N, C-alpha and C positions, 0 to 999 in steps of 0.2 A: 631503523632497519630499512632499507630501500624497497620500495614496492615494484612490483615487476609491470613494466610499461604496456601499453594496450596492443603492441605490434603483433600481427597475426601470425608473423613468422615465429614467434617465441611460445604461441600456444601448444601445449601438451594436448596430444589425443586423449579421449576417456580411454582407449586401451592403455596408452602409457601412464596414465595416472594409476590405473588399478594394478598395473604392474607394479609401479612404484609402492603402492600401498602394501602389497605383498611382500614387499623387502622392507617394510618400514624399521621393523625392530633391529635389523642388522644395520641399516643405513642410518637412523637415528641414535648414534653413539652418545647423543646429548639425553636420549630417553631416560636409561635407567641410571647410568653411570652418574651423570651430572644432573640428576632428577633433584636430589636434595639441594644443591646450591642453586638450580633454577627456582624451586618452589618457594626458597628465601625471598628471592627478589620479583619473581613474577605475580602477577595479581591474580586473587580469584576474580572470577568473571559472572556477574549476573545479568543477563540480557532479557529485561523485560517487553513483552510485546502484546500491546492491546490489539482490538479489531476495530476497524473504520474508527478511530480515535482522530479528529481533525484537529490541527494545531490551534483554530478558533476556539476549542474547547478546552484550552489549556490557560489558565490565568497570565502565566509568564510569557505568553505571546502577545497579550495586550489587546486582545479583540473586543468586540462590543458585548461577550459574555464575561469577560473578567470581573466585572462587578459583582457578578453573581458568586464567586468564589467556589468555583466547581473543583479547583484541585491544588488543595494548600500543600499538601505532600509533594506533588511534582513542582511547585512554585519553589518550595524549600530547595529541593533538589536542582533546582536552577540556578537559585542562589550561590549554591556550593559548589557548582561545576560550571559546564560550558552548554549553553544553548545555541542550536544551528537555525538560523532564520530561512537557510535555502537548501534543505533537504528534501529529495524528491525521490518519489518511486517511478519505475520506468514502464510500469503495468499497473495501472490502478486497479487490481481486482484480486481477490483474496489468494487461491492458490499460486498463480504467476509470481505474484509479490514475495510470496513466502519462498518460492522455489529460488528466485533470484538472491535472497539473503543468505540462502543456504549454499547457493553454488558460484555467487559473484559473477554470474551472467546473465545477460539479457535472454528475455524469453525463447527466442529462434534458437540460441546456442544449446540451452538446458533443456528443451522439449517441452516445457509446461507454458502454453501459449494461452490455454483456457482452462476453466474449471475443470473440466472431466479428464484433464491428463494427469497423470501419476508422475511422482518423483522417486525412483527406485533405490535401492540402498546404495547400489554402486555410484550414483549421482549425489549423493548426500554427503558434498565435500567437506563441508566446515565441521561437523562433528567428527567425521573420520579423522581429519588433521589434527583437530583439537586433541585427540584421543591418542594419536601418534606422537604429538609433542608433550605427553605426559599427564594430562588432565583428566580428571575424573569427569564424565560428560553424562548430563541428565536433561530430560525435557518433559514438562508438566505443562498441561493444558490443551490448546488447539493446535492441531497439526494440519489437517485438510489438505494432504497431499496423497490420500488413497492409499499407497502402500506402507508396509510397516516402517516406522522409524528405527530401521534395525542397526543405524550408526552410531546411535546413542547407547551408552552402556546401560541407562535406565532412562523408560520412558513411562508416561502416565498422560494417555491421550485421548482427546474426544473421539468417537468414531465420527467423521464426518462434520457437520456444523455443531451437533451435540446440542444438548437441552441447556436451559438456564437453571431449571431447578430439579434436582434430584439426579444430576449427571451420571451417565454410564461411562465407564472408561476403559481403555485397553491398558493394562499394566504389564511390563515385560517379566515382573516376578510371579506372574499368574499363570504361566504356561506358554502354549505356543499361540501366536497370531494368527486369526483374529480372534481366537475363543477365549482369550485371555480376557475376560469382561469383568467388570465390578461396577455396582452401582453405590454412589455415595450420596448421603443425605444432606440437603441444605443448598445454597444459591451457589451457582458455579464459581464466581469469583470467590467467595469464602473457602470453597471447598480447595481451589487450586492455591491459595494462600497457603491454607493448613497443610497440604501436600507439600508444598515447597520447605515450608519450616521442618515439618517432619523428615524429609530428604535429608536437610540440611543437618538437623540434629541428629540423625542415625549414622551419619559419614564415619567410618573409621580408618579410611585412607589418608595418608599424609600428603598426596596429590593435592596441587590446586584444583578448585572445582570451576568447571564451565556449566552454569545452571541457565537454561532457557524457561523462562516462566509466561507463557501464552495465555492471557486472558481471552475468553469468548467474547466478553462484553468490548465495545458498545455495539455489537451487531444487530440488526433487526432479526426479528420483532422484538422489541426492548422490553426485557423484563428485570426489574430492579428487586432487590431484597425488600421486604416490608417495610424494614426500619426506615427507608427513604421516602415513605409515601408521601410524608406531610412537607418534606423540603421543596419549597416553590410552589407549594399548593396555592397561596395567596399573592404570588409574585408574577408579575407581566414581563415574559423573557422579552429584552430588546430585538426588534425586527432589522434584518438587513435591508438597507434602502433598496438594494435590487432584488429584492423579493417582487416589488410591485411595478418597478420601472425597467423596462426593457433595454432603452437607449439604442446604441449601435450595434449591441452586443449580436454576435453570430454573423451568418452568412447563409448564401443558398443551400449549403449543404446543412446546416442545422435549423434552418427556418423555411426553406423551401423557396420557389419563386414566388414573390410578393407575399411572402409570410405564410404560403398556403399549406405549410407542415409543421408551422409554430406549434400547434396543437398535439401533434403526434411524436417529438422528437423530444426526448429527455422526459422521463416521468417527473409530474409534478407535485407540489404540497396541496393546491388548489384543485379546481374542477377544469383546469386547462387539458389535461391529457385525458380523453376520453374513455381510455383502456387501462390505465394503471395511475392512481393517483394516491397522494397519502389521507386525504378526506375519506377514501373508499375504503383503504387499509384500516383504517382506526375506526370505521363504521360510525364517522361525523354524518350526521343529518344535513343536508344542504338546505338549511333554513335561513333566510334573512339575505340571500342574495350569494353572489360568488366571493364578494370580498370578506363577508362575515364567515362564510365557510373556510376560507383560506386561512384567516386569522386564526379560527378555532383549530383546524388542523395543525398549524404551525405551533401553537402553543402546547398542545398534547405531544405531539412529536417531541418536540424540544425539551419539555419536562421528563418525558420517559428516558430519553437519550442521556440527559445529563444526570439522571438518578443512577443510571448506569455507570457513569462517568466518576461520580462520586463513590460508588462502590469500589470502582477499580482503585481509585486515588487511596481510599482507607486501607485496602488490602496490601498496597505497596508499601503502606507505612508500617502495617505489622510484619512484613519482611524485613524491612530496614531496621525495626526496633531490635528484630530477633537478632540481627547482623551486629548491632552496635552493642548488644546485652552479651554476646559471646565474644566480643573482643576483635571482630572481623570486618566490620563496616569501614574503616580506612584503609584496608589492606585490599578492598574491592572494588573492581571497574564494574560500576553501575551504569548500564545503559536504558534509557528508558524511550520507547519508540511506538509506532504502530505500523500495519501492514501497508497502510495507504491512509488519505485524508478521508473526508467525507462531507459532502454538499448539506449544509443546515439551513436550507431554503433560499440561498444565494441563486439568482437568475431563475426561482420558483424551480430547482432542482431539489430532489433528495437522492441518494446514493452515493455512488463515485464514479469510476469508470473514465469521465473526461479527463482530458488533459487541462482543464481549468485549474487555478491555483487551489481552490478548496479541496480537490479531488487528488492533485498530483503532488500537493506538499505533504511531507512526513514531520511529525513532530520528532525532534531528537536533541535529547538531554543527555549529556554524560557527567558522571561524578567521578572524580579519583584524586583525592587530596594530594598523592605522592606525585603525580604528573601533570594535573590539569588545574589551572588558576580558577577561584572561585568568582563567580559572579560575571565570566567571561562569555561574550557571544560572538558568532561569526556570521558573516554572510557569503563565506565560500560555498562554490556549487559542489554538493553533495549528493551522490544517489544511491540506492540500495545495493548497488553491486559493489559498493565500498565497505559495506559492512564486514563480510569475512576476510577480506584482507587486514581490515584494521584489526579485528578480533586476533587473527592469526599472528599479527605482527607484535600485539601486547604479549602474546603466548611464545615470542621470540621462534615462530616457525614461519618458514617461507610460503608465499602466497603463490600456488601454480602458475605458470605462465598464460594458462587458459582462462583465467578468472579477468573480466573485463574492466573490473574495479581497480582501486588503488587504496592503500592505507591511508586515513587522515590522521594518524596519530601524531605527524608532525604538527598539524593544525591544533590539536589537542595541547600539545606541549608547548607550542611558542606563540599560538593565536595567529599566527600569520600564514598565508598560503605558499607554500614551496614553490621554486620557481618550475614552470611548465604544467601548473594545476590547471584542471579542466576548465574551458570557457563555455562549455555549453553540454547539457545534459539531453540526450536521446530518449524518446518515448515513443510507444506504439501501443494501441489498444486493438485486439483482434476480434472482438465478440461483437460482430455487428447486428445491431439490434436485437441483442439476445436481453431478455427478461427487462432491462429499462429502456429500451428503445434508442441506443446511442449508436451513432455510425461509427465503422471502423476507421481510426486514423493513425497518423504519426507525427511527428515534429520534433523541434528543437525549443529548447529555452536557454537563455544566457542570462546574465544578471538583470539586463534591462528590457529584452524584447523576448517574445514568444511567437513563433510561427508554426502553423500547424495545416497539415494537408488533410483532409478527408476524401477519402477514396470510395467509401460508401458501397463496399461489397463483402460478401462474407469469403474466407478463405477455402472453405470447403464448397457446399453448395451455394450458390448464388442468391436465391431467395427475392426477398424485396429489396431492390437497389435504392440508394438515397444518392441525391445530385453530388458530385464531386465538387470540393471548392477550396479556398484558401483561407485562413484567418491570421491576422497580424496585430499583435497588442504591444503596446509601449508600454510596459510594467511601471515605468518611472513617471510618466505623465498619467496613466490609468490604471493603477493598482488593481481595480475590482474589475477590469477586462469590460468596461460598458462600450467600448469603440472599436470595432474592427478597422483597423487602417490599411487593410491588404488594397491595394489598388490606387492609394493615394499618391498623385507624383514625390511629393516631399519624402515618401517613404519607400520609393521604388527602388533607391540603390541599396538600403538595409534590407529588402526584402531578397533581391538578388543574392546578396552577400550570404544571408542566411540559408537559401537554398544552396548554395555551394557548401556551406558546413555542414547542412544535412546530408549531402552526397557523401562527403566525405567520412561522416559517421558511419553511414549505413554501408561503405565500404570496410571500413576499418573494424566494424563489428559483425562482417558476414551477414548483414541485416538486409539481403537482397529479396526480391520477389521472384527468382529464378523458377522456384518449385509452385509458383502461383501466376501462371501466365495471364490469366483474366485481370488480375490485379495490376500486373506490371503493364498490361494494354492501356488501363485507365491511367496510371501514372504518367505514361509516356503521351497520351492524347492530352491531359489537363495539366500538365507540368507547367505550360507556358500558356496563359488565358488568351484565346484567340475567338473570333466570331463563331467559329465551328465549336470550340468546347463550351462556350456557353450556350448555345443552341442545344447540344446534347444536355447539358445540365438541366436545362428548363425542361427538355421532354421527360427527362427521368423523374423530377419534381412532380409534372402532372401525373405521369403513370404512377408513381408512389401515393400521392392523394387519392386515387381512385381505389388502390387496394386498402389504403388505411381506411378510407371511408365504409368499404364494405365490410371490414373487420369490425368496425365501431357499430355498423349498423345491426349485424350479426349477434354482436355481444350485448348490446341493450344498456349496459351499465358498467362502470367501472369494476375490472377484476381486482382481485384482492392478490393473486397470484400471478407469475409469469405466464404468457399467453404462448410466446415462441421462443423455440431453440432450448430455453431452461428446462422445458416440461419433461424431456427425456432423463435429465440430469437431477433434478430437484430431490427425489426421494433418496438418492444414494448419496449425493454430494451437494446439496444445496447452497446458493451463492452466499 
C-alpha cells in the first residue's frame, strides 16, 4: 500500500480528521462486511515499547555491552526478523516521542513539544484508526501523556511516570477516568507482562488485535526486581572510551567560550557537573579522587540500568511464549522499540535529550515470518513519525495526509529502500536547560553527516541563555562524534548543503519559529558565522557562566533532582 507523501497540500486538518472519524463506520465498508476476510490475512500486532532503552544495551546491536548478554530474547527476535540500524526519534524526551508515535507527526504539529503538554483523545490518531480498521485495541503500561488514553478500547496505564514496585494503574474497566485506579503487587515489568497475557487470554473477539505493551523500565531511578540483584555483581561493565576523553566533541554552544561552560552543560556521571551528577544521585561518596568516583558511579548506574533491561527482556519472552503456545506467534507482527535512546556514560552524559547518537537512535526490531526475512538488517533512515503509517499499512488502513511519516513496510518486505525514501531526519529538542541542562537545538541527520544548530533559548520564558553555535559530525569517519568539523574548510560545502536541507525540511514540516520571534531572531543572526555573531556568542557564554556559578555556590553540593523548569512539573508528570 502506498504511503502518503509529506506535501503540506495533502495534509488534512484536525477538524477534517475528526469529521472523518465520526463517519468511520459508514465510510469503512471494509470494516464489518470484509472483516472476516481481512482478519484471515491481516496480522495481529504487538507493539512493545520500553523507556530509555538505548540500542547499545541490546546485544544484537553489537556494542561494548553485548558480551554481557543483556537481551537474549531481543537478540533472538532480531535473528528471526529485521533489525534497523538507523531508526531515530525526532525529539528525544518521553512524552513528545510517544506523541509522535501515536500521531505520526513532529512535535510542533501534534502540540506535544515538552513533558507537560497533553495528547487529548481527538489527537490519539493511531488507536482511533486501528479501531476503525477493525482491530481490537489495547494499551498496557506507561502512557505519560496526561489525558485519558480514551482512543483505546481497553487500557491499563500508569499515572504519570508510575512506580516500579506495587504500581497503581488507571484501568478502563473500573469506572470513569481518573478515578479508575487499581494497585497491583509486584515489579512493574512483571505486572505489565501478566496484564498483557491476561488480556490476550481473555479475548473473545474474532477481530485481529493491536496491543501496545509499554514498559516503565528502564527509566530512572532504576529499581530492578530482586531476582536480578546478583547479576553482574562481580563483573566490571566495560567503559566507553569517550567517558574519559573529550577530544574535539562539542562547540561554544555546549562547552562555552574556552570550555568555561563544560562543567555546566549536560548532567554528568562523575563530579564534572556541580548541580546534578550521577554520583550525587546514587549517593556515592566522593572518595579517592574524581576518576575513582566517576568509575564507581558508572558501574552502579550501568548495573542498575542493565538489570532493569534484563527484566524487560525476560518479560518479553513470557509474552512471546504465550503467543507461541496459543498458536498466534507467527501470525503476529511483533515490533520492539523504545521511546528514545539513552546515554550510558558516553561524553560523560546520562539521560537523553541530545541529538547525539546515543540519545537520538531508537532500537527497532520487527518480526513477522509471513512477510519479513529472518536475520535481515537495514540502514534505511527511519524515524518515529513512520511508526503509525507502517502499522496502519499492515492493518490495510490508509495513513492520513497530515501524518509526516511514511510506511516502511516495503523495506520490511523487500529489504530495499523504495525510490524517493528519505535522505535526512529532522530533529528538534525544545526544553532548554530543563532538568538535565541541555540547550535547545535542532538539526538534520543523513546516513553520513549530522548538522546541529544550538539556539540556546527557551521557547516560553528566556531564562538563562547559552551561546548559539553549530556542530557538524562526519559519522563515517567519526561514529562516536568526537570531532566537531564545523568550520573546517574541507567541510564547508557539506555544511552549506545540510543547511539548505534543514531549511527545506523545516518548511516542509511547517517547523517554523514564526510563533517564537525571539528564537527566530537568534536563528537569523547566527545562521552564518560572522565576527558579530561570534562576539555575541562569547558574551552570552560569559553571562551564562556567571549565572551558573552563582547557582552552584548557592546550592553547595550536587542536587539529586531537577533544579530548573522541571520543579513545577515533577510531581504530576516527572521526566
